[in-house]
C-alpha positions, 0 to 999 in steps of 0.5 A, spaced: 950 876 316 943 876 314 941 883 313 937 886 318 932 891 315 929 890 308 933 897 306 940 893 308 938 886 304 937 890 298 944 893 298 947 888 296 950 888 288 949 881 285 943 877 282 937 879 281 931 880 287 924 877 288 919 880 292 913 875 293 907 878 298 902 875 300 895 878 298 889 875 302 887 871 307 890 870 315 897 872 312 895 877 307 901 883 307 906 878 309 911 877 304 919 874 303 924 878 299 930 874 294 936 875 292 939 871 286 934 865 289 936 866 297 932 868 302 935 874 306 930 878 309 926 877 313 930 873 318 924 869 320 920 867 314 911 866 314 911 859 313 906 860 307 912 862 304 917 859 306 913 852 304 912 856 297 920 857 297 922 852 290 916 855 286 918 862 288 925 860 286 922 858 279 918 865 277 921 869 271 916 874 271 913 879 276 905 879 277 900 875 281 901 867 282 897 863 285 900 856 290 895 852 291 890 857 295 895 862 297 896 867 292 902 872 292 904 877 288 911 876 286 916 882 283 922 880 280 927 886 279 934 888 280 939 892 284 938 900 285 940 902 279 946 907 279 950 911 275 957 913 274 959 918 270 966 919 268 968 926 266 966 933 269 965 937 263 960 941 261 956 934 258 958 931 265 955 936 270 949 936 265 948 929 265 949 928 273 943 935 274 939 931 270 940 925 273 939 927 280 931 929 277 931 923 275 932 920 282 938 916 279 945 916 285 950 919 281 958 916 282 962 921 278 970 921 277 974 927 274 982 927 274 982 934 275 980 937 282 977 944 279 972 939 275 970 935 280 969 941 284 963 942 279 960 935 279 959 936 286 955 942 285 952 938 280 949 934 286 953 927 284 956 922 291 961 920 291 965 924 287 973 920 285 977 926 284 983 921 282 986 918 275 980 914 272 984 908 271 984 907 279 978 911 281 975 906 276 979 900 279 974 903 286 967 902 282 965 895 281 959 895 277 953 891 277 947 889 272 944 895 275 950 900 273 950 905 268 957 908 265 957 914 261 964 916 258 964 924 257 972 925 258 975 931 255 980 925 250 981 920 246 986 916 251 982 918 257 975 915 253 979 909 251 983 909 259 975 908 261 973 904 257 978 898 257 976 898 265 969 898 264 968 893 259 971 889 264 966 890 269 958 888 268 954 894 267 947 895 265 949 900 260 956 903 256 955 909 253 961 914 249 960 920 247 964 922 240 963 921 233 962 915 228 968 916 226 972 916 233 967 911 235 970 906 229 977 908 231 975 907 239 972 900 238 978 898 234 983 899 239 979 896 244 978 890 241 985 890 238 987 891 247 984 883 247 977 886 250 972 881 248 968 883 242 962 881 243 962 886 249 965 891 244 960 891 240 954 893 246 958 900 247 953 905 245 957 909 241 955 915 239 952 916 245 945 919 246 939 918 243 939 922 236 935 928 237 938 934 234 940 935 241 947 941 240 947 944 247 950 940 253 943 940 257 940 937 250 946 932 250 944 931 258 936 929 255 938 924 250 943 920 253 938 919 259 933 918 254 937 912 251 939 910 258 932 910 260 929 907 254 935 900 255 932 900 262 925 900 260 927 894 255 929 889 261 924 884 264 925 886 271 921 892 275 923 898 276 924 896 284 924 900 289 927 907 288 932 911 291 928 916 292 924 911 295 928 907 300 932 914 302 924 916 305 923 908 308 930 909 312 928 916 314 921 914 316 919 915 324 912 912 324 907 908 319 906 910 312 903 906 305 906 904 300 902 903 294 903 898 289 902 895 282 900 890 282 897 888 274 894 892 269 890 892 264 888 897 258 892 903 257 895 905 263 901 910 264 905 906 268 907 899 268 906 892 274 910 894 280 911 902 279 910 904 286 908 911 292 910 911 298 905 917 302 908 919 307 905 922 314 905 929 312 901 927 306 907 927 301 909 921 296 915 919 293 914 915 287 908 914 283 903 910 280 900 913 274 899 920 276 891 923 275 885 922 278 888 915 279 894 917 284 890 923 288 884 918 290 890 912 293 893 918 297 886 920 299 885 912 301 893 913 304 891 918 308 884 915 311 888 909 313 894 912 316 888 916 320 885 909 322 879 912 318 880 907 312 874 902 314 870 896 309 865 897 306 858 896 310 853 892 306 849 889 311 843 886 306 837 885 310 833 882 304 835 875 306 829 874 310 823 876 304 827 873 299 827 867 302 820 866 302 820 870 294 824 864 292 819 859 296 813 862 294 815 862 286 818 856 286 811 852 289 806 856 285 810 854 279 811 847 281 803 847 283 802 849 276 805 843 273 813 847 272 816 843 278 825 845 274 822 851 271 820 853 278 828 854 281 830 858 275 825 862 276 825 863 283 833 865 282 831 871 277 825 873 282 831 873 288 836 876 283 830 882 281 829 883 289 836 884 290 837 890 284 832 894 288 836 893 295 842 896 290 838 901 287 836 903 293 844 904 295 847 906 290 843 911 285 838 913 292 843 914 297 839 909 302 843 907 307 844 899 306 841 897 313 835 901 311 835 899 303 835 892 306 828 893 311 826 896 305 826 891 300 824 887 305 818 890 307 816 890 300 817 883 298 812 881 304 806 883 299 809 880 293 810 874 296 803 874 298 801 876 291 806 870 288 801 865 293 794 868 290 794 872 296 794 866 301 799 865 306 800 858 306 800 854 300 801 847 299 804 842 293 799 835 295 799 831 290 804 834 286 811 833 282 816 836 285 824 836 283 825 831 288 820 825 287 821 827 279 829 825 282 826 819 286 822 816 278 829 815 276 831 810 281 837 814 281 839 816 289 835 810 292 833 812 298 838 817 300 835 821 293 833 828 297 839 828 300 843 826 293 840 832 290 840 838 296 848 835 296 848 836 288 844 843 288 848 845 293 856 843 291 854 847 284 853 852 286 859 852 291 863 851 285 860 856 280 861 861 286 869 859 287 870 860 280 866 866 279 869 870 284 876 868 281 874 872 275 876 879 274 869 881 276 869 876 282 875 880 285 873 886 284 865 884 287 870 882 293 874 888 293 868 892 294 867 889 300 874 890 303 875 897 300 871 902 296 874 907 295 880 903 293 875 900 287 874 908 286 881 909 285 883 903 280 878 906 275 872 901 278 865 903 279 863 901 285 855 901 284 856 896 278 860 891 283 855 892 289 849 891 285 852 885 281 854 881 289 846 884 291 843 881 285 847 874 286 847 873 293 839 874 293 839 869 287 842 864 290 838 866 297 832 865 293 834 858 290 834 856 298 828 857 298 826 854 293 829 847 293 826 848 301 820 849 298 820 844 294 822 839 299 817 840 304 812 841 299 809 848 302 810 855 303 808 860 308 809 867 309 812 867 315 817 861 314 823 866 313 823 869 320 830 869 322 834 866 316 839 872 317 841 870 325 841 863 323 845 864 316 850 869 320 850 862 325 852 857 319 857 862 317 860 863 324 860 857 327 864 854 320 869 860 320 870 857 327 872 850 325 876 852 319 877 858 319 877 864 312 884 863 309 882 863 302 874 863 298 875 855 297 876 856 305 870 861 306 866 858 302 866 850 305 866 854 311 859 856 311 857 849 309 860 846 314 857 851 319 850 849 316 851 842 318 854 843 324 849 848 325 842 843 323 847 837 327 846 842 334 839 843 332 838 835 332 842 834 338 837 839 341 831 837 339 833 830 341 836 830 348 831 837 350 836 840 353 833 847 351 825 848 349 823 847 343 821 854 344 827 857 345 832 855 340 831 862 336 833 866 342 839 860 343 841 862 336 841 869 337 845 869 343 850 864 340 850 870 334 852 876 339 857 873 342 859 871 336 860 878 334 862 880 340 868 876 340 873 881 338 871 888 343 870 881 349 877 880 348 880 887 348 877 888 354 879 882 358 886 885 355 885 891 358 883 889 364 888 884 365 893 890 363 890 895 367 890 889 373 897 889 372 900 896 373 895 896 380 899 890 382 906 893 379 905 899 383 
């Protein structure tokens, strides 16, 4: 029968685990747990993960994987680690106490009742007070099982090791001198045990740190176990303390997991920290200021206060005209090709001013855009020689230069516009897939998380605004050269038009991935202009009302989620009245 909960699924001993988590898109947060390559949780996994099952079964290392348009964090880990201690003397009890501090579950074996009681007092659970051979028959072993043999006598050691070395184990260690270790190895081999398994025995047990007391010997043993555990290609997975907290949860909590790392970091990929509703944390993702900020962010998420960054940019109207003004002015001067990158540079400068006001002077994003947009009115007039409009009649443009080559035939204007659009879309998609691009996207989703990851949101906001305004200026530059004119008011309403195009595109295609988001913007633009053309041709709506129509469409689209919630609430209220 399939496990009904995640914790139940992790109780299996056999096979390695792989947990796949979707990082973005409509299925963000969806998970699929494999044990030995076989799905074990949930009962009905997301279709996108189920479709990638053959690819997930081939994953050999933890990390972010890309399957087409799907980005997944695939984490490989073993079963929950378990320590088995044979012997209840001073060293055995010290090993148990230290292991409990490290969060390891401990099973202990001792054939003497009084010493079995010492192991219980040290924290071992369960404690099997049986002859060693009989007790070990009840211990299954496993790929994450660590055996420590610290019995009172040579005969007990041999008895324990004879049983243990026939079981799967991650570590087997025996306390004793080098001479005694050599004797035990010889006796085990003569008894018919696999010589290769016998050679894997850690004897004398522990790291050579000069340990003398029982506590120091226990420290050297646990240090060696940690060393062996750290050499494996698997992550630490879900520590027993985290699983225990999972089982006890009655309300939502936040689980933070390191999915990638670079530079010098204290924890590896897969390290986890569970933040509970009362603010307590189980596990660690590195400590220090980063961990503190993650805990603060988790608290906001649990309180429902964490929200995406509000980076509204109202520079667009003025920046569009800026690009057109720079482009037309330089084209009129005989530099149509130079005009395009010059316009983009001017747009990037406008974006920098907006970013500076936001990040350095703490001006709210909306007000920063309004201030920059207001100042651009004068800058645009200056770029056009203090005239309200500028014409390119009789001047060559990038479009006429392409026509002179014969490329594109009668469709040369469409060919050039499509080529520039697709080139920008492709370069933008590639950029957003880089580390800097991912950081910019993360800033838009959650700036607090970006700060917690030791990234500078000031830099990412600045780069993002410079890039977006450079692209806005590029569109203005191309439109200005296509129309062979620029007017000081030609950018009015560009923000609303852009929102309309984006909303239409996302309604048609959705926004599950970066590529789909960019394609949605392109498709939305085409559909929007097609609607304009139909309205012009059919005259269903007066031309004078087109701006109003656009504003209404955008307003309804933005208000749609709230309207749906209101409708659902009214339906629920009506149902309750009928039931009463």
